[in-house]
Structures are given as C-alpha cells and as structure tokens.
C-alpha positions as a printed Julia matrix, in Angstrom:
69×3 Matrix{Float64}:
  22.05  -30.28  -15.26
  19.43  -29.07  -17.72
  18.07  -25.55  -17.69
  14.72  -26.82  -16.39
  16.43  -28.68  -13.54
  18.42  -25.56  -12.67
  15.23  -23.46  -12.58
  13.5   -26.0   -10.34
  16.51  -26.02   -8.02
  16.37  -22.22   -7.75
  12.64  -22.4    -7.03
  13.29  -25.0    -4.31
  15.89  -22.75   -2.72
  13.54  -19.76   -2.77
  10.65  -21.84   -1.4
  12.82  -23.11    1.43
  13.79  -19.52    2.28
  10.12  -18.48    2.31
   9.19  -21.38    4.58
  12.05  -20.55    6.93
  11.21  -16.82    7.05
   7.41  -16.98    7.01
   6.67  -20.39    8.49
   4.52  -21.54    5.59
   3.56  -20.92    1.99
   0.41  -19.02    1.16
  -1.12  -18.97   -2.28
  -0.43  -15.24   -2.57
   3.22  -15.74   -1.64
   3.63  -18.58   -4.13
   2.12  -16.39   -6.86
   4.38  -13.49   -5.92
   7.41  -15.78   -5.98
   6.5   -16.97   -9.49
   6.18  -13.35  -10.64
   9.5   -12.36   -9.03
  11.27  -15.29  -10.7
   9.54  -14.89  -14.06
   8.18  -18.43  -14.05
   4.69  -19.89  -14.33
   2.8   -20.16  -11.03
   2.11  -23.79  -11.94
   5.86  -24.51  -11.85
   6.12  -23.06   -8.34
   3.11  -25.13   -7.29
   4.5   -28.33   -8.8
   7.85  -27.73   -7.13
   6.19  -27.07   -3.77
   4.21  -30.3    -4.11
   7.37  -32.24   -4.98
   8.94  -30.81   -1.82
   5.95  -31.92    0.27
   4.85  -28.34    0.97
   1.22  -27.36    1.35
  -0.06  -24.1    -0.07
  -2.45  -22.39    2.33
  -5.01  -19.59    2.11
  -5.85  -20.23   -1.52
  -7.22  -17.11   -3.16
  -9.64  -19.22   -5.21
 -10.85  -21.29   -2.28
  -9.38  -24.53   -3.68
  -7.27  -25.32   -0.62
  -9.17  -23.39    2.02
  -8.96  -19.74    2.93
 -12.15  -18.53    1.25
 -15.64  -19.59    2.05
 -17.49  -21.15   -0.84
 -20.94  -19.82   -1.64
C-alpha cells in the first residue's frame, strides 16, 4: 500500500466515524477534519465523493446552506 493509499484509508475511516456520530458531513466538519489530519481539504472532499457521501451546508453556498445574492 502506498503512502497516499494509506492516507486515503485513514480519511475514509475518519469520515465514516463522523457520519456515524453526526449523521452527515457538513462543509465545516470536512474542513475541520482536513485540518486535524494535516491534509488538504480537497483530499477530504475527493475521498468523501469516492465514498458516495454528500457534503452539506457549504460555507461558500456551492452545495446549499447559504443564500446566493
């Protein structure tokens, strides 16, 4: 297993724990997870997508959560 594969596996495990504990994955939680793990937020997002997870309450309004003006 490569280092990148190992990191993705750890992210998957953490994401699964978040989903189990919190019932979903918000944008803020995904960002916080990336910071806690010392990885790029994009990597957390890509891993979540690969797992079929939807990120909710986007802080930028990309996926809902903020009204666009």
